[in-house]
C-alpha positions as CSV (number, residue, x, y, z in Angstrom):
1,M,102.8,154.6,34.4
2,I,103.2,150.8,34.6
3,C,106.9,151.2,35.4
4,I,106.3,153.8,38.1
5,V,103.9,151.7,40.2
6,P,106.3,148.7,40.7
7,S,109.2,150.9,41.5
8,F,107.1,152.9,44.0
9,L,106.0,149.7,45.7
10,G,109.6,148.5,45.8
11,E,110.7,151.7,47.6
12,C,107.9,151.6,50.2
13,N,108.6,149.9,53.5
14,L,106.1,147.2,53.7
15,N,107.3,145.8,57.0
16,P,104.2,145.5,59.2
17,Q,106.3,145.9,62.4
18,P,109.2,148.3,61.7
19,E,110.2,148.4,65.4
20,A,111.0,144.7,65.5
21,S,114.8,145.3,65.4
22,R,114.6,147.7,68.3
23,L,112.5,145.3,70.3
24,L,115.0,142.4,69.7
25,A,117.9,144.6,70.7
26,D,116.1,145.7,73.9
27,A,115.4,142.0,74.7
28,G,119.1,141.1,74.1
29,R,120.1,143.8,76.7
30,L,117.5,142.6,79.2
31,I,118.0,138.9,78.9
32,E,120.6,138.6,81.7
33,S,119.2,141.2,84.2
34,N,115.5,140.8,83.6
35,P,114.5,137.7,81.6
36,D,110.8,138.2,82.1
37,S,110.9,141.6,80.5
38,A,113.0,140.2,77.7
39,M,110.4,137.6,77.0
40,Q,107.7,140.2,77.1
41,Q,109.6,142.2,74.5
42,I,110.0,139.2,72.2
43,G,106.3,138.2,72.7
44,S,105.2,141.6,71.7
45,L,106.7,141.2,68.3
46,F,103.7,139.1,67.2
47,Y,101.1,141.0,69.2
48,P,101.3,144.7,68.3
49,V,98.4,145.5,70.6
50,Q,100.4,144.1,73.5
51,I,103.2,146.6,72.8
52,S,100.8,149.5,73.4
53,Y,99.4,147.8,76.5
54,T,102.8,147.2,78.0
55,L,104.0,150.7,77.3
56,L,101.0,152.1,79.2
57,Q,101.8,150.2,82.4
């Protein structure tokens, strides 16, 4: 039982913001054509509530 718990936790994705890679890739594509939107994407990495708010607009 003791061996199962650490291995299970090691397999779990504990990344609190799994979409960070996608947001950074989107920001990279936007940086030349629309720098404000790129900065908004980067800023949303640290404020998950902002992501939802910007998607609703």
